[in-house]
C-alpha positions as CSV (number, residue, x, y, z in Angstrom):
1,X,119.5,82.2,118.5
2,X,117.7,84.4,116.0
3,X,117.9,83.5,112.3
4,X,119.1,86.0,109.7
5,X,116.6,86.7,106.9
6,X,116.1,88.9,103.9
7,X,113.1,89.8,101.7
8,X,113.0,92.0,98.6
9,X,110.1,92.8,96.3
10,X,107.0,95.0,95.8
11,X,105.0,95.9,98.9
12,X,101.5,97.3,99.3
13,X,99.6,98.7,102.3
14,X,96.0,99.7,102.0
15,X,93.8,100.9,104.8
16,X,90.7,103.0,105.6
17,X,92.5,106.3,106.2
18,X,92.6,109.3,103.9
19,X,95.6,109.3,101.5
20,X,98.7,110.4,103.4
21,X,98.7,107.9,106.3
22,X,98.3,109.8,109.6
23,X,100.2,106.9,111.2
24,X,103.4,108.0,109.4
25,X,103.1,111.3,111.3
26,X,102.2,109.6,114.7
27,X,98.6,110.9,114.4
28,X,95.3,109.3,115.0
29,X,93.6,107.4,112.1
30,X,91.2,109.4,110.0
31,X,88.1,107.6,111.3
32,X,89.4,106.9,114.8
33,X,90.4,103.3,114.0
34,X,92.7,101.7,111.4
35,X,91.8,98.6,109.4
36,X,93.2,97.2,106.2
37,X,95.9,95.0,104.8
38,X,99.6,94.8,103.9
39,X,101.3,92.4,101.6
40,X,104.5,91.6,99.7
41,X,105.6,89.5,96.8
42,X,109.1,88.2,97.6
43,X,111.2,88.4,94.4
44,X,114.3,87.5,96.4
45,X,114.3,86.1,100.0
46,X,115.9,83.8,102.5
47,X,115.4,82.7,106.1
48,X,118.6,81.1,107.1
49,X,119.0,78.3,104.5
50,X,115.4,78.4,103.4
51,X,114.7,80.1,100.1
52,X,111.6,82.3,99.9
53,X,111.9,83.5,96.2
54,X,108.6,83.8,94.4
55,X,106.3,83.4,97.5
56,X,104.0,86.1,98.9
57,X,102.5,87.0,102.2
58,X,99.9,89.3,103.6
59,X,98.2,90.4,106.8
60,X,94.8,91.7,107.8
61,X,94.9,94.2,110.6
62,X,92.7,96.4,112.9
63,X,93.6,98.9,115.6
64,X,90.9,100.4,117.8
65,X,92.7,103.8,117.9
66,X,96.2,105.1,117.0
67,X,98.7,102.5,116.2
68,X,101.1,103.6,118.9
69,X,98.4,103.0,121.5
70,X,98.6,99.3,120.6
71,X,96.0,96.5,121.3
72,X,95.8,95.8,117.5
73,X,94.6,92.6,115.9
74,X,96.5,90.9,113.0
75,X,96.0,87.8,110.9
76,X,98.8,86.4,108.8
77,X,98.1,85.3,105.3
78,X,100.6,82.9,103.8
79,X,101.2,81.6,100.3
80,X,99.7,78.1,100.0
81,X,102.6,77.1,97.7
82,X,105.1,77.4,100.6
83,X,106.3,74.1,102.0
84,X,106.4,73.5,105.7
85,X,109.8,75.0,106.2
86,X,108.9,78.1,104.2
87,X,105.6,78.5,106.0
88,X,107.4,78.4,109.3
89,X,110.0,80.9,108.0
90,X,107.4,83.4,106.9
91,X,105.5,83.2,110.2
92,X,108.7,83.6,112.2
93,X,109.6,86.7,110.1
94,X,106.1,88.2,110.6
95,X,106.2,87.5,114.3
96,X,109.2,89.8,114.8
97,X,111.0,87.1,116.8
98,X,114.0,87.2,114.4
99,X,114.7,90.9,114.2
100,X,113.6,93.5,111.6
101,X,112.5,96.7,113.3
102,X,109.2,96.9,111.4
103,X,108.1,93.5,112.4
104,X,109.3,93.9,116.0
105,X,107.2,97.1,116.3
106,X,104.3,95.5,114.6
107,X,104.3,92.6,117.1
108,X,104.4,95.1,120.0
109,X,101.4,97.2,118.8
110,X,99.4,94.3,117.4
111,X,99.6,91.5,120.1
112,X,96.3,89.9,119.2
113,X,97.4,87.4,116.5
114,X,94.7,85.4,114.7
115,X,95.1,81.9,113.3
116,X,97.2,82.2,110.0
117,X,95.6,81.2,106.7
118,X,97.3,79.4,103.8
119,X,95.8,80.7,100.6
120,X,96.4,81.0,96.8
121,X,97.8,84.5,96.3
122,X,97.7,86.6,93.2
123,X,99.8,89.8,93.5
124,X,100.1,92.3,90.7
125,X,101.9,95.7,91.1
126,X,102.8,98.3,88.5
127,X,105.0,100.8,90.2
128,X,105.2,103.1,87.3
129,X,101.4,103.4,87.1
130,X,101.0,103.3,90.9
131,X,98.4,100.5,90.6
132,X,98.1,97.2,92.3
133,X,95.7,94.3,92.6
134,X,95.9,91.4,95.1
135,X,93.7,88.5,96.0
136,X,94.2,86.1,98.8
137,X,91.9,83.2,98.1
138,X,88.3,84.2,98.8
139,X,89.4,85.9,102.1
140,X,90.9,89.2,100.8
141,X,90.6,91.3,97.7
142,X,92.2,94.7,97.3
143,X,92.8,97.0,94.3
144,X,94.4,100.4,94.1
145,X,95.1,103.0,91.4
146,X,97.0,106.3,91.0
147,X,95.8,109.5,92.5
148,X,94.0,111.7,90.1
149,X,93.2,115.4,89.8
150,X,89.6,116.7,89.9
151,X,89.2,118.4,86.6
152,X,90.7,117.1,84.5
153,X,91.2,113.8,86.3
154,X,94.8,113.4,85.2
155,X,97.1,111.0,87.2
156,X,99.6,112.6,89.5
157,X,102.3,111.4,91.9
158,X,102.9,112.0,95.6
159,X,105.7,110.3,97.6
160,X,106.1,109.5,101.3
161,X,109.8,109.7,102.1
162,X,111.1,108.6,105.5
163,X,114.9,108.4,105.3
164,X,116.2,105.8,107.7
165,X,112.6,104.6,108.4
166,X,111.7,101.1,109.3
167,X,109.0,100.3,106.7
168,X,109.9,101.8,103.3
169,X,113.4,100.4,103.2
170,X,114.3,100.7,99.6
171,X,117.3,102.9,98.6
172,X,115.2,106.0,98.5
173,X,113.3,105.3,101.8
174,X,110.0,106.2,100.1
175,X,106.7,104.9,98.9
176,X,104.1,106.1,96.3
177,X,100.8,107.2,97.7
178,X,97.8,105.8,95.7
179,X,94.1,105.4,96.2
180,X,92.6,102.0,97.2
181,X,89.4,101.4,95.3
182,X,88.5,98.2,97.2
183,X,89.7,96.5,100.4
184,X,87.4,93.6,101.2
185,X,88.1,91.0,103.9
186,X,86.1,88.0,105.1
187,X,88.8,86.7,107.4
188,X,89.0,86.8,111.2
189,X,89.2,90.6,110.8
190,X,86.3,91.4,108.4
191,X,85.6,94.7,106.7
192,X,84.5,96.1,103.4
193,X,85.8,99.4,102.0
194,X,84.6,100.5,98.6
195,X,85.1,103.6,96.4
196,X,85.6,106.0,99.3
197,X,88.9,107.6,100.3
198,X,90.9,104.6,101.5
199,X,94.7,105.1,101.4
200,X,97.2,103.0,99.6
201,X,101.0,102.9,99.7
202,X,102.9,101.0,97.1
203,X,106.7,100.6,96.8
204,X,109.5,98.2,96.0
205,X,111.4,97.5,99.1
206,X,114.0,95.3,100.7
207,X,113.8,94.4,104.4
208,X,116.0,92.3,106.6
209,X,116.7,91.0,110.1
210,X,119.7,93.3,110.7
211,X,121.0,96.6,109.5
212,X,122.8,96.6,106.1
213,X,126.2,97.1,107.7
214,X,126.0,93.7,109.3
215,X,124.2,91.8,106.5
216,X,126.3,90.8,103.5
217,X,123.4,90.9,100.9
218,X,122.5,94.1,99.1
219,X,119.5,96.0,100.3
220,X,118.8,97.5,96.9
221,X,115.2,96.8,95.7
222,X,114.8,96.1,92.0
223,X,112.4,98.5,90.4
């Protein structure tokens, strides 16, 4: 029987595509393939009776073509502070075996799962400034900043809004678009992206194993 779970907190997703994420529009990646990272700091979270508050997780990924064409690779990155039950809980959530449409779809389109790594994680997000920095041991470093104009280079804001979507599951169903300055991986899916046009999405979100109507906890993400 599947275990009910819930996670709430800031979420980032950085990849090699131009800002705007072609995948959100069922299009092919900017450079023909997609590679990058996703991660979350869990401000509130449970998996059955296991508490996940304060932990973080991440994933490295690579798709050879469009995401909906599948055959992707993924490597889970788990907070080394998690005890055995918490590690098992996070891996079960990320596997999609306990519900949650986003993770179920991810498991389908990225069937090639690499060995998980347990790492010290530092995760900083400023939603108002649309900036983020995350390090996962010496395996992954990523940093993103707000979009800026050309002349003058003033910051500006663009939102991706997908009402009823499976990934940006905060109350507004939206995420801020930012620019990833660095995405560097030395894991089982290595890549190095610097100062080009990598895309970043940043949001506060809440995600769960079942729809809100059947889950007693609130889905509101604190912002």
